[in-house]
Every structure is written in structure tokens, then in C-alpha cells.
N, C-alpha and C positions, 0 to 999 in steps of 0.2 A: 504493500500500500504506500509506503513512504516513497518508493521510486515513482509510482503513479502520481502522487501529490507533487513531487518535484517537477515532473514532466508537465503537468497541467498548470502549475504556477508559472513556469517559464513561457507558456503559451498566452498568458493573460496580459492585456494592455487595458488599463482603466484610466480614462482621461475626461476632462470637462472642456467644453467650448465656452470661452468667455469673451465679452466685448462690450462696448458702449451700445446703446440702442441703435438699431437701424444700420449697423455695420455689415449685416448680412450673415449673422451667426446661424440663424435658423435655416436660411437657405443653404448654407454650407453643410449643416447637419443633414438635410435632405439628400444632398448630392453625395455625401459620404456613404449614406445608406444605399443609395442607388448604385454606386460603384461596387459596394460589397455584395450586391445582389440581395439585400434585405428587403428592398421594395422594387417594384417594376416601373413605377411612374412617380415623379416627384410632385408633391403638393404645390399649388401655386400660392406663394406668399403674398403676391400682389392682389390677386383676385379673391379677396376674402368673402365676397358675397356670392361667389360661385360655389359649386358643390364640393370642390377640393380645398383642403386646408393643409397646412404644414403637418406632417406626421407627428412631429414633436409637440404641436400645440393642440391640446385636446379639450380644454375647458371652453364652454360656450362664450365666455367673455373674451378669451384669446382669439376665437374665430371672428368675433364681431369687431374687435379693435385692431387685429393684426399685430399683436404684441405677445411676447411670452411672459406670463405672470407666475409660472410655476416651473420648477425644474422637472425635466423629463429624463427617463432612463431608457436606453436602447442597447440591446446586445446583438452582435452580429459576428460572423466568422469571415476572415480574410487572410489569405496566404497562410493557412494553418494556425492562425492566431485567433483567440476569442477576444473580441473588442467590446468593452463596456463603455459606452459613450453617454455622457451626461450633458444635456443641453440646458443651460441655465438662463434665468431671466436677465435681460440686459439692463432693464430699467433700474435706476438706483433705489427706487422705493422698495425693491424686493432683494436688496443686496444681502440681507441677513440669510435668506434661503440660499443664495449663491455661496456665501461664506461657509455655511454648513456643508454644502455639496463639495467644496474644495477640500474639506477634511477627509473625504472618502475616495479621492483620486490619487493617482501616482504621477500624473502629468497634466498639463493644460495646453490647449490650443487657443492662442490669442488671435482674434480676427480684428483687423484694423481697416477702416474705410480709407482708401487711398486719397480721397478728396479732403478728408477732415483730419487725418493724422491721429495722434494720440489725444484722446478725449478724456474728460474727468473720470467717468466710470471705469475706463480702462486703467487709468492710473491707480484708482482705489483697489481694483481687483488684483492688479499686479503686486501691490503692497502686501496683500494677503498671501499671494503665491510666494513672494520673496521671503516673507516671515517663516514659511514652512519649507523653504528651499525646494519648491516644486519646479521640476524641469518644464520649460515653456518653449513651444514652437510658435512661430509667428507667420500668419498668412495675411498678405496685403491684398485686399479685395477691391473689386470694381475698377480694374485697370482698363476696362472697355469704355470708361468715361473720362472726362477731362479732370485730371487729378494733379496732386503735387508731384514734383520731380522726384524720382526714386532716391537720388542722393540726399535730398532734403528729408525724405521720410526716414532713411537709415540714420541720419544724424539726429533727427528728432527722437526716435526710439531710444537711441543710446543715451541721449541727454536727459530725456524725461523719465525713463525707466531704470536708468543706472545699470545697464548690462551690455556686454559686447554683443554685436549683431554680426552674424556670418551668413551672407547671402548664398543660398543653394541654387536659386534661379534668379534671373535678371530680365526685366521687361524690355522689349523692343517697341518703342512708340507708346502712345496712350490714346484713349478716346477713339475717334474715328480711324486713326492711323495705327491702332494697337495691332501689331503683327504677330505677337507671340512672346515666348520666353526662352531665354538661353538657359539650358540646364548645365550649370558650371561643373557638376560632378560627372555627368555622363558625356560631356563634350558634344552636345547636339542642341538643335533648336526645335522646339515644338511650335508649329505654326497655328495661329489662332483662326478659328471659324466660329461664328455665332450659332446658337441652337441650344434649347433648354432641356429637352427630355430624352436625349439619346446618350448612350455611353460613348466615351471618347476613345474607342479602340482604333478609330480610323484617322486620328490626327496625322497630319503630314509631318514627318520628321526629316530634318536635314542635318547631316553630319559630315565632317567635324565642324566645329565653330569657325575654324579658319577657312572654310570653304568660300572661295570668292563669289560663288553664286548667290550667297546671302547678301553681299554688298550690292551686287547688280540688281537684285530683286527688291531690297528694302531701303536702298539709298542712304539718305542722311540719318534716318532713324537707326539704322544698323550701325553707322559710323559713331553716332552719339552713344549708343549702348556699348560698343567696344571700348570707347574712351572711358565711360563710367566704370566698366569692369576692370580696366587697367588701374584706375585710381583706387577702386575698392580693394583690389588684390594687394596693393601696397599698404593700404591704411588699416585693413582689418586683419585680425589674427586668423590662423588656420582653425578649422573646427576641432575642438577639444572635447571629447566625450565626457571626461570627468567634470569639466567646467559646466557643460550643459546639464549633467545630472545634478550638479550642485545649485542650479538655478542662476548661474553667473554668465551664461552665454546662450543666445537663442538663434537657431537656424531660421532664415527668413525665406519665404516663398511668395511669388507674385501670381495673380490669376484673376479669374472672374467666376465666382461661384454660380451666378445665375446662368452662365453659359457652360457649366461643367468644365471649365478650363483651369488647369492647375490643381484640380482636386485629387487626381491619382497620385501626384507627387507627394501631397500631404499625407495621404493614406499610407503610402509606402514608407514615408519617413517615420510615421507613428509606429509602424511595425518594427522598423529597423533601429530607431533611435530611442524611443520611449522605453522606460525601464519596466520590467515585470514587477509584480507586487513585492514590496520590501517589508522590513520589520516595522511594527507599530507599538507605541508606548502605552502602557497602562500604569496606574498608580503603583501596582505591586511589582511588575517586571516588564521586560521587553518581550513581545510576542513575535516569533519568527513565522513567516507564511507557510513554511514547509513542516511545521509541527503536525503531529498526527491528529491531535484533538481539535475539534471545531471551536472557534470563537468568532464573534462578530459584533458590530455595533450598529444601533439604529440611528441613522443620520437624517432621516426624513420620514414624516408621517403624511399621508395624503388621504383625505376623506372624499368619498363620492366620485371615485374614478369611474365607477359604473353606477349612475344615479338610480337605476332601476332596482339595485340591490342594496343601496345605502351602505356600501362597503367601506372599509377602513384598512388601508395597506400600510404596513411598516416596511420601509426600505432599509435593508440591512447590508452593510458592506462586510463581506466575509474577510476576516483577518488571517485565519489559519485553518488548517485541517480540511477535512472532506465532509461537506454537508450532504446528508441523504434524507430524502423525504420520509417523514414519520419518525425520525430519530428524536430522542428525548433531549430537551434543552432546558437550561435553567436561566430564568430572568434574575440576574444577580441582585438588582435593586430590591425586588419584592420577595425573592426566594421561591417564586412560583415556578411550576414545571409546565413546559409547553411540549406538545407532540404534533407539530404542524404537518398536515397531510395535503394541504392545498397551496403549497408554496409555488410562486410563479416567477417566471422571467418575463422581460418586457420588450416590446417594441412600441414605446410610448403607451397609449391606453390599450393596445392589443397585447394580450398576455397569453402565455402558454404554461401548462403545468410543468414543474421542474422536478426532475428526479434527483439530481445531485448538483453540487457547485463546489468551487475551490476558491482559494484566496484571490482577491481582486474582483470576484463576481459580485453583482448586486442582485439580491433576491428580495422578493416581496412576500411578506407574511400577513395574510388577512387576520385581523383580530378585532375584538370589541373593547378597546381601552386597556388591554393587558399590557401593551407595550407603549413606552413614551420615548420622546426624543432623548438620545444619549444613553439609552439602556444597553447594557452588555449582555450578550447571550453566550453561554458556554455549555460544555458537557458536564459541568459540575463545579469547576474551579471558580473561586470568588475573585473576579477581576473587574476593573473599572477603567475603560478607555478614557483618555483625556482629550481636551482640545475642542469640544463641540461648543461653539459660542452662542450666547444670547446677549444681545446688546440692549442697554437701557433705551427705552423709546425717546424720541425727540418731539413727538406730537401726541396729544391726548384728546379723546372725544368721549362723551357720555353716550350710552346707547339704551334706548327704550323700545318696547314693542308697540307698534301702532294699534294693534288689536289686543287688549289685555287677555283675551282667551287664548292667545298664542304665546303667552309668557314661557310656558314649559318648552315649547319648540325653540324659542329664542335662546334659552339657556343651553339646551342640548346642542344647538347649532354652534353657539359661541364656544362651548366646551370643546367640541371637536376641532373647530378652526384654531382655537388656542393651542390645543395639543399638537396639531400638525405644524404650528409655527407660522401660519398665514398672517396672524396678528397676535399681539399680546393682550390677554384678557385679565383684568384685575377686578377682584371682588373686595370692595372697601370693607374694613372691619366695622365701620359705622356707616349705616345707610344701605339701601338695597339696589341703587342704580349701578349697573355695571360700567366699567371704564375700559376703553380700548386704547392701547398704546401702539404707535407705529413709527416707522422711519420717515414715511412720506404720505402725502394725501391720497395717492392712488391706492394704497393699501385699504383705506377706509371704503373707497368706492368699490373695490373688488369684493370686500367682505359684505357690503350691503347687497351687491348683485348676487353673491353666492347664497346669502341668507334667504333672499326672495326666491331664487330659482332652484336651489337644492334643498331648502328646508321649509319653503312655503311661508316665510315670515317677512313681512315688511317692517323694517326697523327705522326708527328715528335716530339719526346720528347727529348730535348737537355739540357745540364747542364745550370744552372743559377748562376750568381755571388752572389746571396743573400744567407745568412745563418741564418738570424734571422728575426722574425716578431713580432710586438707588436701592439695590438689594442690601440687606443688613446681615452681618454676622458678628461674632465676638469670640475671641480665642478662649479656649477652656482655661488656659493659664491665667487669664485675667478674671477668673470667676465668671466665665462666660455665660453659663446657664442662668445664673441669678441676675447678672447685669442685663442680659438680653430681655429677660422677662420684665425687669424694671423699666426698660426703655419702651417695650411694647405697651405696658400698662399706662405709661405717661403720654403715649403718642398715638393712641388708637384712632383718633380723628383724622390722622394723616397717613395711616398704614393700610395696606391691602395685600391680599394673597394673589399670586399669579396662578397659571394653569397647573403648576406642579406643587402648589401650596407654599412656595417660598414667600417670605415676607418682604415687601418692598415699601420704602418710604416715598411718598408723593408730596412734592412741594410746589409752591406757586412761582418762586423766584430763586435764582442761584444764591443770592445773599442769605436767603432763609436756610438753605442747605449748609452754607458756611457757618452760620450761627449754631445750628444743631450739631455740626461736627465739633465745634469748640466746646459746647456744653456736655457732650458725651464722648470724651476722648478714647474710651475703651471700645466703643462700637466702631465697626468697620463698615464703610459705605462703598458699594461696588457698582461701577458702571457696566461691568461685564460679568455675566454669570455663566459658569460652566456647570454642566449637569453634576459632575463629581463633587462640586463645591457645596452641595446641599446636605452632605451626610450629617454634619453636626446639627444643623438647623432642623432637619427632619426628625432627628432623635429628640430634640427639645420639644417639637410640636407633638410628638407621640407620647 
């Protein structure tokens, strides 16, 4: 079995696609699936009112607005590798979901709009990747449009993102004169032709790059590209696999996702360059992917992927061992035992029953509230994976049901949406009106839409006076249990429980928080909560 585990782990590639909104991330996702043979026809991202939609966008609101608001998981096989691809929301209002997804992957594919260059959300997401030393591949998209000069884009990426860029391909022309890309490793040019839904097995290839026929055919654009490549070869380092795996160097590719151009090179690079699953840390010890016993962590919860069945799926990143359907698993947080028989793999909302899985795979376990974000599953060992982030909200709203007879449905809906991380739900210790916390306004709009269409509840979402939240803890060495209880008793009017019953302080202004911190020096106030950080507080609550 250990030989089989080692072989299967080496076959896995698990990566996320990240970008600023509208850079073409979801389109590229479609085309990667198309090349791998996972789908036969790509969804039209532009024609959202038509019958086809992006495979990775399955929520009704995503189809209506043409944006991704939830991370999607897709598994496919390519060149004897099992590829787990996670498409993330590009919009900054859903960055928390994206941050959690990035804890479950071994590499990232960064998509940049060639006309806009490095945009704010790209910068934020790259900071998260760099903090985890996640290897990054870069795809410069939309070269069939009028865009920034390739040298300017390369310089901007190096300057803004703080990493060395190594071009693997280089464009010839842009916009109406976009002629194709020079493959600098294969010493050939792939000639561009437009077309959306066919595989690019018939692209014209001209080799070698020194072939004078290229200059005759493409004229000044080819001459400019040659000059650029000469400059780049002198100014940029050679590709270093170790620097790439450490997140310090990124290979760069050019293309046009909407036209299926440059996509195969990206897919081949992911197989050849991206690492297989590596070790992962728990509080207790480091977990190796080739260990015999299964372990995994819940990094995402999604309710109502199939509205007809009111289902609730826990997405689990397998960290080690061999998962088999029907095996006994322990939920470390609660000590409960699971024996899941309907575990699924995904192609977005399309799912298939799964018999087994290995480290790097993403599996879906249907459950009714047994599993929470951050939960660790093992074959019995008490482990707790770390690093799953929950950020203090930056915006707050009160929420009430328009029809009092639907109060139960409102609470049930918000409980599920809070547990899946779509929004943060707070239950004030004093008062009955629920509070919603979010990073951006669009989260409130999505929650209102989902409450109405998935739970049959029209909700009134109104402004709240709160502007800041902080989770509270106290070290046991400081007489923590007694001090924390004293703080809670004195501040119940400004305290609330979140979706996992952690206590949070809600305040109107920053200076109010500073005054409370001064008055309660033993209490710790956290802008970031990790699942594992609740252990002491949960014990106090019980």
C-alpha cells in the first residue's frame, strides 16, 4: 500500500487560479478543462443570458451577474496526472473564501489582464501566496487586444510582486496584429488563429526561432519580439526550480484564453513544474503525504449545491494516506465518528461518487452540520491542522425577516451560510436581532439573494452602528478563565457569539477599542481567528 500511496501522491497536482476580477480567470478555467478532455464545449462567459454558463460558476447569482462568488473544485486527468483545480472568486469582497482555498493548494496560477497589468486584488492574493511560499505560474491574458508592452508588464510584475519573472513564451505583436508566441524553451513559434470552442491541436508551428521565414512573414512585429527576447535573456535569470518552488520566481506565459491560445503550454507547465503534495503542519506534528493513515482538513463548506436536496458539502483536502469510501473517520474537534458512504469528487456542481482518494485530492463529504470549517479528520489520531483564516469583518449590517412567520427559516439559512463562511453571523448576547459581518457590500447582496432563492426568506438588511470586531481570549497563565468570565460579565452589551460560538467584541469606533484594550490588559483582542485558536475558549464556554 505504501508504494501505491507514493505513486499516487506523485501523480497529484493541486492548484488554484487567482486574479483580479475580469482578468479572464474563469474563462481560462474552462479552457483548461477543455484541453484535459473534462468537458467537450466551453461555457460562454460573455453570454450569461444564454443557456450556457461557465462550468465553474454554478450559483444562480453567478449566472445572472457573470461573476464568480464562490470557489469551485474540479478534478481532471492529464498526461497521467490527477489535477485538482480550484477556481476562486476574483472579487475582493469574497477574498476570505479565496484565502481559505489557498491553504488547500500546492501551487497557484496567476492570471493577469495584459491591458491592466497588476491590479489591487492580484497584489493582495499574491501576498497570501508569498506568506505561504506557494509556487506561482503567471499567465498574461488577452494578448489579442491592445495591451501594455510585454517588457513593461514583466517589469511591473517584478516591481509590484517582488519576485523574479522568467518568460517561457514571448508574444509577437498584440491586438489586431497579434501573430502568436515564441516558445523560448522549445525553440519554435506557435502561430495565432482566433476561435473559441475547438482544441488547438492544429496550430501552425514554425521552427526554429531563427528561421528567416518568420521575419519575412511577420515583419516589424517579429523584429521587435526578437529584440525584446534578447534584452530579456540578458536581464532575467535562468529558470531555477528551487526558487520557483520557494515562491521566489515565476515562469511567465502569454496567450488569449478566450481563443484557447497559450492554454496547452500552461497545462503542460503545471504538470511538469508544479510540485506534488508536500508535508503539512498540525499543532502536534508535521504530516507527510505518503503516511499510511488518512488525515484531512475541511477548508470549505458549501450549502445548497443541489437546491432540490438542501445538501451541505464539506470540502476536505486530503493531507495523507489513502481514503476509501465507508472507512471510519474521527472528527477531532467533537470526537464524533463518521463513516461516509456518499463521498464525491467534483466537476464544479457535477459530482461523481468517489471510491478512494490520496493526498492532494479534494473530496466532498455530505453532512448535516457535523463538520465545520477547519475541522480535522483522521483515522483516530488527535491532530489539528493550522492556518485556516477568519478575518474580522470590516462592515456590519442588522438582519431581520420581512415575514415574522419565516423567522425559523431565516435563522436556519443564516446558520448554514455562516458555517460555510459566505458571511459572518453574530448573535448578540443582549438582544435578538442578528448581525452580519462582511469584507464588502457585495457579500450582503449575495446573502440576501441566497436567503430568498435557496431558503425562501426575504430579509431586511439594514445599517448597523458597529464598525469593528475582535475575537477575545486570555492566557491561562494570567488566570484566564476567571478574567475572561469577568470581562464577559462586564461587557455583555457589546459581545456576540459567531457561527462556531467564539466570543467577539463589537465596537462603534476604533478609539473605543483602544480604551477597552487599556482597561483590560490581560485580555487579548484578535483581528484574525484560526479554527485551532478556539480550544481554550470552547473549554471555558462548556
